[in-house]
C-alpha positions in Angstrom: 2.3 58.7 -6.6 -0.2 59.6 -9.5 -3.8 59.7 -8.4 -4.9 56.7 -10.4 -2.3 54.4 -8.6 -4.6 53.8 -5.7 -6.5 51.1 -7.8 -3.2 49.3 -8.1 -1.8 49.6 -4.7 -0.8 46.1 -3.5 -0.7 46.8 0.3 -4.3 46.1 1.2 -4.1 44.2 4.5 -7.6 42.8 4.0 -7.1 41.7 0.4 -3.9 39.8 1.5 -5.7 38.3 4.6 -8.7 37.0 2.7 -6.5 35.6 0.0 -4.3 33.7 2.5 -7.6 32.3 4.3 -9.0 31.1 1.0 -5.8 29.4 0.1 -5.4 27.7 3.4 -9.0 26.5 3.1 -8.5 25.2 -0.4 -5.3 23.3 0.6 -7.1 21.8 3.6 -10.0 20.6 1.5 -7.6 19.2 -1.0 -5.7 17.3 1.7 -8.8 15.5 2.7 -9.0 13.7 -0.6 -6.8 10.6 -1.0 -4.2 10.9 -3.8 -3.0 7.7 -5.5 0.6 7.1 -4.5 1.1 5.7 -8.1 0.8 9.4 -9.6 3.7 10.4 -11.9 4.3 14.0 -12.3 4.0 15.3 -15.8 6.3 17.9 -17.3 3.4 20.4 -18.3 1.9 22.8 -15.8 -1.3 24.8 -16.4 -3.4 26.9 -14.1 -3.9 30.4 -12.9 -5.7 32.6 -10.5 -8.9 34.6 -10.4 -9.4 37.6 -8.2 -12.5 39.5 -7.2 -12.4 42.2 -4.7 -12.9 45.7 -3.5 -10.9 48.9 -3.9 -11.2 52.4 -2.6 -13.9 55.0 -3.4 -16.6 52.4 -3.6 -14.8 50.4 -6.2 -14.3 46.8 -7.2 -11.9 44.8 -9.4 -11.8 41.6 -11.3 -8.7 39.8 -12.7 -7.8 36.5 -14.4 -4.3 35.4 -14.9 -3.8 31.9 -16.7 -0.5 30.4 -17.3 1.2 27.4 -19.1 4.6 26.1 -18.1 7.0 23.3 -18.9 9.6 21.5 -16.6 12.7 21.7 -18.7 14.7 20.2 -15.6 13.5 18.6 -12.4 14.1 22.1 -10.7 13.3 24.5 -13.6 10.0 25.4 -14.9 9.7 27.9 -17.9 6.3 29.3 -18.9 4.2 32.1 -20.0 1.4 34.0 -18.5 -1.4 36.3 -19.7 -3.8 38.4 -17.8 -6.7 40.8 -17.8 -7.9 43.2 -15.0 -11.0 45.4 -14.9 -11.6 47.9 -12.1 -14.3 50.3 -11.5 -14.7 53.0 -8.8 -16.7 56.3 -8.3 -13.8 58.1 -10.0 -12.4 55.9 -12.8 -12.6 52.7 -14.8 -9.6 50.8 -15.8 -8.9 48.0 -18.3 -5.4 46.3 -18.2 -3.8 43.4 -20.1 -0.5 41.7 -19.5 1.6 39.0 -21.0 5.1 37.6 -20.3 7.4 34.6 -19.7 8.4 33.4 -16.3 10.8 31.0 -14.6 10.3 29.1 -11.5 13.6 27.6 -10.0 12.8 25.0 -7.3 15.0 25.1 -4.2 13.1 22.3 -2.7 10.0 20.4 -3.8 7.8 23.3 -2.2 9.9 26.5 -2.2 10.8 28.3 -5.5 12.4 31.5 -6.7 10.6 33.2 -9.4 11.5 35.6 -12.2 8.6 37.0 -14.4 8.9 39.6 -16.9 5.5 41.3 -17.8 4.4 43.8 -20.4 1.3 45.7 -19.2 -1.0 47.9 -21.2 -4.4 49.4 -21.0 -6.5 52.5 -20.5 -7.9 54.5 -17.7 -11.1 56.5 -18.2 -12.1 59.2 -15.7 -15.8 59.2 -15.1 -16.3 62.9 -14.4 -15.5 63.6 -18.1 -16.1 60.1 -19.5 -13.1 60.5 -21.7 -10.1 58.2 -22.0 -7.7 60.1 -19.8 -4.6 58.0 -20.3 -3.5 54.9 -22.2 -0.5 53.2 -20.5 2.2 50.7 -21.4 4.6 49.5 -18.7 7.2 46.8 -18.4 7.8 45.0 -15.1 10.5 42.6 -13.9 9.2 40.7 -10.9 11.6 38.8 -8.7 10.5 36.8 -5.8 9.8 33.5 -4.0 6.8 31.2 -3.4 5.4 28.1 -1.9 3.6 25.4 -3.6 1.7 22.3 -2.3 2.5 18.9 -3.5 0.4 16.5 -5.8 -1.2 16.8 -9.2 -3.3 19.8 -8.2 -1.1 22.4 -6.3 -1.8 25.6 -4.5 0.7 28.3 -5.2 1.4 31.5 -3.2 4.3 34.0 -2.9 5.5 37.5 -3.0 7.5 39.4 -5.6 9.1 42.7 -6.2 9.2 44.8 -9.4 12.9 45.8 -10.0 11.8 48.2 -12.8 9.3 50.0 -10.7 9.4 53.9 -11.2 7.4 55.4 -8.3 6.7 58.5 -10.2 5.4 57.1 -13.4 4.3 53.4 -12.5 0.7 52.3 -12.6 1.4 50.3 -9.5 1.4 52.1 -6.2 3.9 49.7 -4.7 6.7 47.6 -6.2 5.5 44.6 -4.1 3.0 42.2 -5.3 1.7 38.9 -4.0 0.7 36.0 -6.3 -1.4 33.0 -5.8 -3.4 30.4 -7.7 -3.7 26.7 -8.6 -1.5 24.7 -10.9 -2.2 21.3 -12.5 0.5 18.9 -13.4 -0.2 17.2 -16.8 
């Protein structure tokens, strides 16, 4: 695994733990609010996720991932995502952009299978030399599953696997990645 992959490793137990705790709190807070039974779901979905956390070597990261989707069938949602991530540590600074289409296939009202293609590009700057050490461009095809709550405002959480992951050359330290966020039905 290349040295810079530690920034992108997705197996941080604490990160996953705190993400799940925050999602449970958000769902419980939302469930306390009465929702009109007269609500009719719209076909458009919009939302995303924002992450702020800590990485190795006294580092931190920030990411934002908005999306827009459309229900083409009661069980099929097609959409597009975009994203930006910045990370900074004692050793390096990274900027990464992503864009790509996704499909959610609803098995039940709350459980869905997900396919998500992403093109990622960016740069890594090593701080010791303050030079741009590496520009990168990578394609990912994430396949996975997730859970979403019901109502107009929905919490989504799930896990996906990158079938195009190349352990030797990938910017990701692991082919597994969790996802989560909030979706609004319009």
